[in-house]
Backbone as a printed PyTorch tensor [residue, N CA C, xyz], in Angstrom:
tensor([[[  93.1640,  -29.0800, -146.7700],
         [  91.9600,  -29.8690, -146.5490],
         [  91.7890,  -30.2530, -145.1770]],

        [[  92.7800,  -30.6470, -144.4580],
         [  92.6980,  -31.1840, -143.2380],
         [  92.2940,  -29.9750, -142.3530]],

        [[  92.6080,  -28.5780, -142.5240],
         [  92.1960,  -27.8230, -141.7330],
         [  90.6000,  -27.5670, -141.8250]],

        [[  89.9830,  -27.6260, -143.0620],
         [  88.5860,  -27.4460, -143.2640],
         [  87.9590,  -28.8620, -142.4350]],

        [[  88.6010,  -29.8060, -142.6300],
         [  87.9610,  -30.9170, -141.9670],
         [  87.8610,  -30.8920, -140.2850]],

        [[  88.9730,  -30.3020, -139.9200],
         [  89.1260,  -29.9460, -138.4670],
         [  87.9310,  -29.0410, -138.0740]],

        [[  87.8680,  -27.8830, -138.8750],
         [  86.8020,  -26.8760, -138.6900],
         [  85.4040,  -27.5690, -138.6700]],

        [[  85.0800,  -28.3570, -139.5860],
         [  83.8980,  -28.9640, -139.6870],
         [  83.6920,  -29.8180, -138.3900]],

        [[  84.4780,  -30.8000, -138.1900],
         [  84.4790,  -31.6900, -136.9610],
         [  84.2670,  -30.8180, -135.6840]],

        [[  85.0090,  -29.6240, -135.4990],
         [  84.9310,  -28.8840, -134.2830],
         [  83.3510,  -28.2580, -134.3630]],

        [[  82.8410,  -27.8930, -135.4350],
         [  81.4840,  -27.4610, -135.4070],
         [  80.4960,  -28.4950, -135.1490]],

        [[  80.8220,  -29.6870, -135.4460],
         [  79.8930,  -30.8040, -135.0600],
         [  80.0530,  -31.1380, -133.5400]],

        [[  81.2660,  -31.0060, -133.1490],
         [  81.3380,  -31.1930, -131.5720],
         [  80.7780,  -29.9530, -130.6980]],

        [[  80.7580,  -28.8450, -131.2610],
         [  80.0110,  -27.6060, -130.6130],
         [  78.6660,  -27.8490, -130.5670]],

        [[  78.1110,  -28.2170, -131.8480],
         [  76.7160,  -28.6360, -131.8890],
         [  76.3030,  -29.7020, -130.9020]],

        [[  77.0650,  -30.6510, -130.8060],
         [  76.6500,  -31.6770, -129.6850],
         [  76.5900,  -30.9060, -128.3420]],

        [[  77.6870,  -30.2880, -127.9060],
         [  77.8630,  -29.5260, -126.6280],
         [  76.7440,  -28.6110, -126.2790]],

        [[  76.1490,  -28.0860, -127.5650],
         [  74.9920,  -27.0930, -127.2920],
         [  73.9490,  -27.8230, -126.7680]],

        [[  73.8240,  -29.0520, -127.0550],
         [  72.6300,  -29.8930, -126.4410],
         [  72.7390,  -29.9220, -125.0050]],

        [[  74.1370,  -30.0570, -124.6070],
         [  74.2820,  -30.3080, -123.0140],
         [  74.3910,  -28.7740, -122.3670]],

        [[  75.0390,  -27.8810, -122.8030],
         [  74.9780,  -26.5950, -122.3250],
         [  74.2790,  -25.5820, -123.0300]],

        [[  73.0590,  -25.9600, -123.2240],
         [  72.1660,  -25.2700, -123.7930],
         [  71.9670,  -23.7900, -123.2600]],

        [[  72.0590,  -22.7240, -124.2050],
         [  71.9450,  -21.2480, -123.7840],
         [  73.3580,  -20.9560, -123.2270]],

        [[  74.4720,  -21.4550, -123.4380],
         [  75.6310,  -20.9770, -122.8720],
         [  76.2730,  -19.5190, -123.2320]],

        [[  76.1270,  -19.5710, -124.7090],
         [  76.2920,  -17.9530, -125.1680],
         [  75.2810,  -17.0440, -125.3000]],

        [[  74.1310,  -17.6560, -125.0280],
         [  72.9490,  -16.5900, -125.2120],
         [  72.9860,  -15.5920, -124.0680]],

        [[  72.9060,  -14.4200, -124.4630],
         [  72.8010,  -13.3040, -123.4190],
         [  74.2140,  -12.6300, -123.2730]],

        [[  75.2050,  -13.3350, -123.6870],
         [  76.5240,  -12.8490, -123.2470],
         [  76.9080,  -11.4400, -124.2030]],

        [[  76.2210,  -11.2500, -125.3570],
         [  76.5220,  -10.1110, -126.0370],
         [  75.0910,   -9.2320, -126.1400]],

        [[  74.1140,   -9.5290, -125.1310],
         [  72.8920,   -8.8770, -125.3720],
         [  73.1640,   -7.2870, -125.3360]],

        [[  72.4590,   -6.5220, -126.2070],
         [  72.6020,   -5.2050, -126.3340],
         [  73.8080,   -4.7630, -127.1500]],

        [[  74.8250,   -5.6760, -127.4180],
         [  76.0270,   -5.1560, -128.1530],
         [  75.5620,   -4.5900, -129.6920]],

        [[  76.1240,   -3.7540, -130.0940],
         [  75.8200,   -3.0300, -131.3760],
         [  74.2460,   -2.6760, -131.4540]],

        [[  73.6740,   -2.2780, -130.4920],
         [  72.3290,   -1.8870, -130.4410],
         [  71.4000,   -3.1880, -130.5180]],

        [[  71.7950,   -4.2020, -130.2610],
         [  70.8610,   -5.4670, -130.3050],
         [  71.1540,   -6.1600, -131.4640]],

        [[  72.0260,   -5.8040, -132.3110],
         [  72.1030,   -6.4810, -133.6410],
         [  72.7900,   -8.0250, -133.6430]],

        [[  73.5230,   -8.2800, -132.4960],
         [  74.0040,   -9.5810, -132.2940],
         [  73.0980,  -10.4880, -131.4590]],

        [[  71.9790,  -10.0590, -130.9570],
         [  71.0330,  -10.9950, -130.2550],
         [  70.6270,  -12.1140, -130.9600]],

        [[  70.9610,  -13.2880, -130.4260],
         [  70.6330,  -14.5770, -131.1040],
         [  71.6140,  -15.1370, -132.0340]],

        [[  72.3250,  -14.2900, -132.6480],
         [  73.3060,  -14.6800, -133.5680],
         [  74.5890,  -15.3080, -133.1400]],

        [[  74.8640,  -15.1840, -131.6750],
         [  76.0530,  -15.7380, -131.2190],
         [  75.6510,  -16.7790, -130.2000]],

        [[  74.4730,  -17.4910, -130.5130],
         [  74.1430,  -18.6330, -129.6070],
         [  74.9410,  -19.6810, -130.1320]],

        [[  75.2060,  -20.6600, -129.2390],
         [  75.9760,  -21.8630, -129.3100],
         [  75.6130,  -22.6710, -130.6720]],

        [[  74.2930,  -23.0330, -130.9170],
         [  73.9690,  -23.6730, -132.1260],
         [  74.3050,  -22.9440, -133.3150]],

        [[  74.0870,  -21.7040, -133.3050],
         [  74.2300,  -20.6520, -134.6400],
         [  75.8490,  -20.8740, -134.9550]],

        [[  76.6910,  -20.6630, -133.9980],
         [  78.0240,  -20.6000, -134.2360],
         [  78.5480,  -22.1150, -134.5420]],

        [[  78.0850,  -23.0210, -134.0150],
         [  78.4730,  -24.3640, -134.3640],
         [  77.9400,  -24.8110, -135.8530]],

        [[  76.7570,  -24.3520, -136.2040],
         [  76.3180,  -24.5120, -137.6570],
         [  77.3380,  -23.7580, -138.5270]],

        [[  77.6430,  -22.5650, -138.1220],
         [  78.4980,  -21.8040, -139.0210],
         [  79.8560,  -22.6210, -139.2770]],

        [[  80.5220,  -22.9860, -138.1310],
         [  81.6920,  -23.6560, -138.2150],
         [  81.5640,  -24.7900, -138.9960]],

        [[  80.6820,  -25.7340, -138.7120],
         [  80.5320,  -27.0020, -139.3170],
         [  80.5300,  -26.8710, -140.8630]],

        [[  79.5290,  -25.8480, -141.1920],
         [  79.3210,  -25.7590, -142.7580],
         [  80.5490,  -24.9410, -143.3530]],

        [[  81.2450,  -24.1950, -142.7130],
         [  82.4670,  -23.5010, -143.3330],
         [  83.3370,  -24.6280, -143.4740]],

        [[  83.5780,  -25.4050, -142.5190],
         [  84.7260,  -26.6570, -142.5960],
         [  84.2220,  -27.6380, -143.8370]],

        [[  83.1200,  -28.1160, -143.7140],
         [  82.5720,  -29.1750, -144.5640],
         [  82.3430,  -28.6290, -145.9290]],

        [[  81.9610,  -27.2600, -146.0410],
         [  81.7510,  -26.6740, -147.3180],
         [  83.1090,  -26.5270, -148.1300]],

        [[  84.0600,  -26.1110, -147.2020],
         [  85.5770,  -26.0010, -147.8310],
         [  86.1930,  -27.2930, -148.2870]],

        [[  85.9160,  -28.4550, -147.4270],
         [  86.4030,  -29.7160, -147.7580],
         [  85.7870,  -30.2120, -149.2580]],

        [[  84.3650,  -30.0830, -149.2890],
         [  83.7160,  -30.5570, -150.3730],
         [  84.0960,  -29.7160, -151.6630]],

        [[  84.2170,  -28.3280, -151.4000],
         [  84.7710,  -27.5070, -152.6570],
         [  86.0520,  -27.9640, -153.1620]],

        [[  87.0250,  -28.0500, -152.1240],
         [  88.3960,  -28.4480, -152.6390],
         [  88.4360,  -29.8260, -153.2900]],

        [[  87.5710,  -30.7200, -152.5770],
         [  87.6960,  -32.1440, -153.2790],
         [  86.8200,  -32.3320, -154.7920]],

        [[  85.9650,  -31.3720, -154.9340],
         [  85.2000,  -31.6470, -156.0710],
         [  85.6790,  -30.6780, -157.2080]],

        [[  86.2960,  -29.4770, -156.9330],
         [  86.6630,  -28.4940, -157.9100],
         [  88.1240,  -28.3860, -158.0520]],

        [[  88.8740,  -28.7640, -157.0190],
         [  90.3350,  -28.5940, -156.9920],
         [  90.7440,  -27.1900, -156.9490]],

        [[  89.7160,  -26.3920, -156.3260],
         [  90.0660,  -24.9950, -156.0230],
         [  91.1320,  -24.8590, -154.9510]],

        [[  91.9030,  -23.8740, -154.7450],
         [  92.7830,  -23.6250, -153.8320],
         [  92.2440,  -23.2770, -152.3810]],

        [[  92.8810,  -23.2000, -151.3880],
         [  92.3820,  -22.9140, -149.8800],
         [  91.6510,  -21.6820, -149.9370]],

        [[  92.1760,  -20.6000, -150.5510],
         [  91.5040,  -19.3100, -150.4540],
         [  90.0870,  -19.4240, -151.0250]],

        [[  89.9540,  -20.0700, -152.2740],
         [  88.7680,  -20.1250, -152.8330],
         [  87.6690,  -21.2880, -151.9830]],

        [[  88.2730,  -22.1760, -151.4080],
         [  87.4720,  -23.0870, -150.6360],
         [  86.9220,  -22.3520, -149.4560]],

        [[  87.9300,  -21.4710, -148.8960],
         [  87.4670,  -20.8720, -147.6620],
         [  86.3230,  -19.9760, -147.8640]],

        [[  86.1840,  -19.1000, -148.9800],
         [  85.1760,  -18.3340, -149.3760],
         [  83.9480,  -19.0570, -149.5300]],

        [[  84.0820,  -20.0840, -150.3380],
         [  82.8780,  -20.7970, -150.6460],
         [  82.3360,  -21.5490, -149.1840]],

        [[  83.2490,  -21.9250, -148.4550],
         [  82.8600,  -22.5310, -147.1040],
         [  82.2020,  -21.6110, -146.3240]],

        [[  82.8220,  -20.2710, -146.2970],
         [  82.2390,  -19.1320, -145.3900],
         [  80.8210,  -18.8850, -145.9340]],

        [[  80.6180,  -18.8420, -147.2000],
         [  79.2620,  -18.5600, -147.5830],
         [  78.3110,  -19.6840, -147.4030]],

        [[  78.5830,  -20.8300, -147.3390],
         [  77.7710,  -22.0740, -146.8810],
         [  77.6530,  -21.8920, -145.1640]],

        [[  78.7910,  -21.4910, -144.6880],
         [  78.4930,  -21.2520, -143.0980],
         [  77.6540,  -20.2200, -142.8770]],

        [[  77.5990,  -19.0590, -143.5050],
         [  76.7500,  -18.0190, -143.3270],
         [  75.3390,  -18.3830, -143.5850]],

        [[  75.0820,  -19.3160, -144.5990],
         [  73.7550,  -19.7870, -144.8630],
         [  73.2100,  -20.7620, -143.7720]],

        [[  74.1900,  -21.6590, -143.2600],
         [  73.6750,  -22.5920, -142.2460],
         [  73.4340,  -21.7220, -140.8980]],

        [[  74.3020,  -20.6690, -140.7510],
         [  74.0330,  -19.9450, -139.4880],
         [  72.7300,  -19.1770, -139.6550]],

        [[  72.4140,  -18.6480, -140.8120],
         [  71.0760,  -18.0890, -140.8790],
         [  70.0300,  -18.9190, -140.7800]],

        [[  70.0230,  -20.0830, -141.4560],
         [  69.0320,  -21.1730, -141.0790],
         [  68.7440,  -21.4700, -139.7750]],

        [[  69.8040,  -21.8130, -139.0610],
         [  69.8330,  -22.1640, -137.6710],
         [  69.2000,  -20.9880, -136.8400]],

        [[  69.5810,  -19.7890, -137.0050],
         [  69.0180,  -18.7860, -136.4060],
         [  67.4420,  -18.5160, -136.5980]],

        [[  66.9490,  -18.6550, -137.9630],
         [  65.5940,  -18.6810, -138.0180],
         [  64.8040,  -19.6500, -137.6920]],

        [[  65.3980,  -21.0650, -137.6890],
         [  64.7940,  -22.0610, -137.2290],
         [  64.6320,  -22.1670, -135.6370]],

        [[  65.5780,  -21.5270, -134.9360],
         [  65.5190,  -21.4640, -133.4530],
         [  64.5310,  -20.3080, -133.0210]],

        [[  64.5110,  -19.3350, -133.8810],
         [  63.4490,  -18.2350, -133.4840],
         [  61.9880,  -18.7030, -133.6860]],

        [[  61.8380,  -19.4330, -134.8090],
         [  60.5260,  -19.9590, -135.0710],
         [  60.2790,  -20.9030, -133.9650]],

        [[  61.1280,  -21.8020, -133.3380],
         [  60.7010,  -22.7490, -132.3860],
         [  60.3380,  -21.8850, -131.1500]],

        [[  61.1030,  -20.8620, -130.6960],
         [  61.0580,  -20.0280, -129.5740],
         [  59.6060,  -19.1810, -129.6610]],

        [[  59.2540,  -18.9690, -130.8620],
         [  57.8690,  -18.3510, -130.9780],
         [  56.5800,  -19.2000, -130.8650]],

        [[  56.9520,  -20.3680, -131.1190],
         [  55.7450,  -21.3410, -131.1290],
         [  55.0950,  -21.2170, -129.7760]],

        [[  53.7090,  -21.0830, -129.9340],
         [  52.9990,  -21.0320, -128.8180],
         [  52.0020,  -22.1730, -128.7240]],

        [[  51.9430,  -22.7590, -127.5670],
         [  50.9480,  -23.8990, -127.3180],
         [  49.6680,  -23.4060, -126.8690]],

        [[  48.6750,  -24.3130, -126.7160],
         [  47.2350,  -23.8050, -126.2050],
         [  47.3890,  -23.6020, -124.8220]],

        [[  46.5210,  -22.7340, -124.1010],
         [  46.6550,  -22.4070, -122.8410],
         [  46.2530,  -23.7330, -121.9700]],

        [[  47.0730,  -23.6550, -120.8920],
         [  46.7710,  -24.8780, -120.0700],
         [  45.1900,  -24.7660, -119.4800]],

        [[  44.6860,  -25.8820, -119.1740],
         [  43.1770,  -25.7880, -118.5910],
         [  43.4100,  -25.3030, -117.0030]],

        [[  42.3590,  -24.6610, -116.8010],
         [  42.3990,  -24.2100, -115.1930],
         [  41.0580,  -24.7290, -114.5840]],

        [[  41.0910,  -24.2730, -113.2160],
         [  39.9330,  -24.6590, -112.4340],
         [  38.5510,  -24.2020, -112.9720]],

        [[  38.6850,  -22.9780, -113.5500],
         [  37.4350,  -22.3080, -114.1600],
         [  36.9010,  -23.1600, -115.3840]],

        [[  37.8330,  -24.1060, -115.9380],
         [  37.3020,  -24.6990, -117.2160],
         [  36.4500,  -25.8990, -116.7110]],

        [[  36.4780,  -26.2300, -115.3570],
         [  35.6130,  -27.1820, -114.8810],
         [  34.2280,  -27.0690, -114.6700]],

        [[  33.8520,  -25.6850, -114.4740],
         [  32.6290,  -25.1030, -114.2190],
         [  31.7080,  -25.6580, -115.4300]],

        [[  30.7350,  -26.2940, -115.0880],
         [  29.6280,  -26.7010, -116.2050],
         [  30.1660,  -28.1110, -116.4790]],

        [[  31.2440,  -28.7760, -116.2240],
         [  31.5680,  -29.9930, -116.6060],
         [  30.6850,  -31.1680, -115.8670]],

        [[  30.4210,  -32.1300, -116.5290],
         [  29.8680,  -33.2620, -115.7520],
         [  30.8490,  -34.3430, -115.3500]],

        [[  30.4780,  -35.0940, -114.2610],
         [  31.2200,  -36.2650, -113.9480],
         [  30.5820,  -37.2680, -113.1660]],

        [[  31.1470,  -38.1070, -112.5270],
         [  30.7810,  -39.3500, -111.7930],
         [  31.2880,  -39.2630, -110.3970]],

        [[  30.3530,  -39.6610, -109.4500],
         [  30.8680,  -39.5600, -108.0890],
         [  31.5910,  -40.9770, -107.7840]],

        [[  32.6930,  -40.8430, -107.3860],
         [  33.4780,  -42.2170, -107.0320],
         [  33.5340,  -42.5220, -105.5970]],

        [[  33.3890,  -41.5290, -104.6110],
         [  33.1840,  -41.6770, -103.2700],
         [  31.9560,  -40.8240, -102.8190]],

        [[  30.8100,  -41.5710, -102.1790],
         [  29.8020,  -40.9260, -101.9360],
         [  30.0530,  -39.4540, -101.2140]],

        [[  29.0880,  -38.5110, -101.6390],
         [  29.2120,  -37.2090, -100.8380],
         [  28.0990,  -36.9340,  -99.8770]],

        [[  28.3550,  -36.8850,  -98.6330],
         [  27.4260,  -36.5650,  -97.6290],
         [  26.9910,  -35.1830,  -97.7050]],

        [[  25.8670,  -34.8230,  -97.1300],
         [  25.2760,  -33.4250,  -97.2940],
         [  26.3680,  -32.6590,  -96.3770]],

        [[  26.8500,  -31.6060,  -97.1510],
         [  27.6650,  -30.5580,  -96.4530],
         [  29.1920,  -31.2300,  -96.2550]],

        [[  29.3270,  -32.4880,  -96.6020],
         [  30.7080,  -33.0720,  -96.3810],
         [  31.5680,  -33.3430,  -97.7080]],

        [[  32.5660,  -34.0150,  -97.6320],
         [  33.1820,  -34.1800,  -98.9340],
         [  33.2550,  -35.5700,  -99.2630]],

        [[  33.2380,  -35.7800, -100.7020],
         [  33.4330,  -36.9810, -101.2060],
         [  34.2820,  -36.7950, -102.5490]],

        [[  34.3020,  -37.6200, -103.5500],
         [  35.2650,  -37.5350, -104.6070],
         [  34.4490,  -37.7310, -105.9380]],

        [[  34.6780,  -36.9270, -106.8350],
         [  34.1390,  -37.0870, -108.2860],
         [  35.2350,  -37.2700, -109.1990]],

        [[  35.0670,  -37.9170, -110.3580],
         [  35.7910,  -38.1460, -111.4970],
         [  35.3950,  -37.1420, -112.5950]],

        [[  36.2670,  -36.3180, -113.1140],
         [  35.9130,  -35.3980, -114.1460],
         [  36.9180,  -35.4650, -115.3460]],

        [[  36.8010,  -34.7810, -116.3310],
         [  37.6350,  -34.6750, -117.3400],
         [  38.0780,  -33.1900, -117.5850]],

        [[  39.3610,  -33.0270, -117.3550],
         [  40.0140,  -31.7570, -117.5940],
         [  40.9780,  -31.7500, -118.6210]],

        [[  40.7320,  -30.9650, -119.8520],
         [  41.8160,  -31.0650, -120.9190],
         [  41.8720,  -32.5080, -121.5740]],

        [[  40.7850,  -33.2640, -121.4840],
         [  40.6840,  -34.5710, -121.9830],
         [  41.2570,  -35.6020, -120.9830]],

        [[  41.7220,  -35.3170, -119.7190],
         [  42.4230,  -36.1290, -118.9180],
         [  41.3790,  -36.3470, -117.7920]],

        [[  41.3180,  -37.8060, -117.2740],
         [  40.6230,  -37.8100, -116.1230],
         [  41.3640,  -37.2000, -114.9680]],

        [[  40.3640,  -36.5230, -114.0860],
         [  40.9330,  -35.8950, -112.7810],
         [  40.0710,  -36.2580, -111.6480]],

        [[  40.5270,  -36.7180, -110.6030],
         [  39.7720,  -37.0250, -109.2820],
         [  39.9290,  -35.9540, -108.4440]],

        [[  38.7550,  -35.3290, -108.0780],
         [  38.7140,  -34.2470, -107.2020],
         [  37.7460,  -34.3820, -106.0150]],

        [[  38.1730,  -33.5910, -104.8750],
         [  37.3580,  -33.5960, -103.6960],
         [  36.0930,  -32.7970, -104.1180]],

        [[  34.9240,  -33.2880, -103.6490],
         [  33.8040,  -32.5090, -104.0380],
         [  32.6990,  -32.4340, -102.8340]],

        [[  32.0920,  -31.4070, -102.8670],
         [  31.0890,  -30.7890, -101.6550],
         [  29.6880,  -30.8130, -102.5900]],

        [[  28.6760,  -31.0000, -101.8360],
         [  27.4110,  -30.7370, -102.3130],
         [  26.4170,  -30.4820, -101.2120]],

        [[  25.4110,  -29.6360, -101.5210],
         [  24.3530,  -29.1740, -100.3220],
         [  23.5090,  -30.4690, -100.0370]],

        [[  23.3540,  -31.2630, -100.9750],
         [  22.4290,  -32.6090, -100.7030],
         [  23.4080,  -33.7200, -100.7860]],

        [[  23.0960,  -34.7830, -100.1380],
         [  23.7900,  -36.1440, -100.1980],
         [  23.8270,  -36.5630, -101.7470]],

        [[  24.9210,  -37.1080, -102.1650],
         [  24.9680,  -37.7270, -103.5080],
         [  25.5660,  -39.1490, -103.5410]],

        [[  24.7760,  -40.0320, -103.8140],
         [  25.3090,  -41.4790, -103.8590],
         [  26.3780,  -41.7030, -104.9770]],

        [[  27.0420,  -42.9780, -104.5630],
         [  28.1630,  -43.4020, -105.4170],
         [  27.6990,  -43.7160, -106.7410]],

        [[  28.2880,  -43.2840, -107.8470],
         [  27.9080,  -43.6520, -109.2010],
         [  27.0530,  -42.5660, -109.8350]],

        [[  26.5650,  -41.5980, -108.9040],
         [  25.7010,  -40.5900, -109.6460],
         [  26.3710,  -39.6000, -110.5740]],

        [[  25.6170,  -39.1660, -111.5490],
         [  26.1200,  -38.0120, -112.3580],
         [  25.9620,  -36.7330, -111.7820]],

        [[  27.0160,  -35.8580, -111.7050],
         [  26.9770,  -34.5310, -111.1380],
         [  27.5150,  -33.4410, -112.1970]],

        [[  27.1540,  -32.2110, -111.9610],
         [  27.5160,  -31.1950, -112.5750],
         [  28.3680,  -30.2770, -111.6770]],

        [[  29.3860,  -29.7230, -112.3700],
         [  30.3310,  -28.7070, -111.2330],
         [  29.6370,  -27.3100, -111.4070]],

        [[  29.4520,  -26.8760, -110.1210],
         [  28.9250,  -25.3480, -110.0700],
         [  30.0020,  -24.3740, -109.7400]],

        [[  31.0770,  -24.8050, -109.0370],
         [  32.1350,  -23.9110, -108.6920],
         [  33.4650,  -24.7500, -108.5140]],

        [[  34.5090,  -24.1520, -108.5540],
         [  35.8810,  -24.6180, -108.1690],
         [  36.4410,  -23.7220, -107.3480]],

        [[  36.2330,  -23.9800, -105.8980],
         [  36.7730,  -22.9450, -104.9770],
         [  38.3500,  -23.1430, -104.6930]],

        [[  38.9080,  -24.3120, -105.0650],
         [  40.3110,  -24.5220, -105.0040],
         [  40.8230,  -25.2330, -106.2570]],

        [[  42.0270,  -25.5450, -106.2690],
         [  42.6590,  -26.3760, -107.2090],
         [  42.2830,  -27.9040, -107.1510]],

        [[  41.8970,  -28.3330, -105.8510],
         [  41.6270,  -29.7280, -105.6880],
         [  40.3340,  -30.0130, -105.2470]],

        [[  39.3880,  -29.1020, -105.0990],
         [  38.1060,  -29.3780, -104.7490],
         [  37.0670,  -28.6000, -105.6610]],

        [[  35.7190,  -29.2500, -105.6830],
         [  34.6830,  -28.4810, -106.6240],
         [  33.3500,  -28.6760, -105.7690]],

        [[  32.2760,  -27.9300, -106.0870],
         [  31.1870,  -27.7670, -105.5710],
         [  30.2380,  -28.4620, -106.6780]],

        [[  29.5540,  -29.4270, -106.5380],
         [  28.5930,  -30.0770, -107.4000],
         [  27.2470,  -30.0790, -107.1250]],

        [[  26.5110,  -30.4300, -107.9160],
         [  25.1230,  -30.7420, -107.8700],
         [  24.7060,  -31.9640, -108.6400]],

        [[  23.7420,  -32.7710, -107.9980],
         [  23.4130,  -33.8620, -108.7900],
         [  22.5670,  -33.5770, -110.0350]],

        [[  22.8060,  -34.2710, -111.0500],
         [  22.0050,  -34.2910, -112.3590],
         [  20.5840,  -34.8630, -112.2810]],

        [[  19.6620,  -34.2270, -112.4450],
         [  18.2250,  -34.8750, -112.4790],
         [  17.7800,  -35.3060, -113.8140]],

        [[  17.7180,  -36.6530, -113.9670],
         [  17.3360,  -37.2350, -115.2120],
         [  15.8730,  -37.7780, -115.2050]]])
């Protein structure tokens, strides 16, 4: 029983180390066996296998009184199950896609307020919303735009500036 407990604790320690040394074993055996081992020998998968093999063996021996060979078999089955679940869960997390990050082109047509007056042909500042967040950008306009005026974005020539026109109401 002590061997199984040691194996389980080793798996938990490896799992904790996988948080620190993320990706340590990833890629070591890339392409081995025609790519059949890709992802299976990652540190979290190995740690899950060891922990569940050890703790599964301990639980089996303690509850059923089965010998070490039978407990090792049951522990190995639970270890393979834990490794498979860890592998599938990590693949699902890696495939998770987030929404595309907003770009300057998303500003075109947006409305905003002038926070620093814009002289004709010169620069001022406008407050816009990009992806739901307030963004203050340098702004140019062909006509002078006073402080507090509402403007629309006509173009975004750079990541920090926009061309605006005043909104007529």
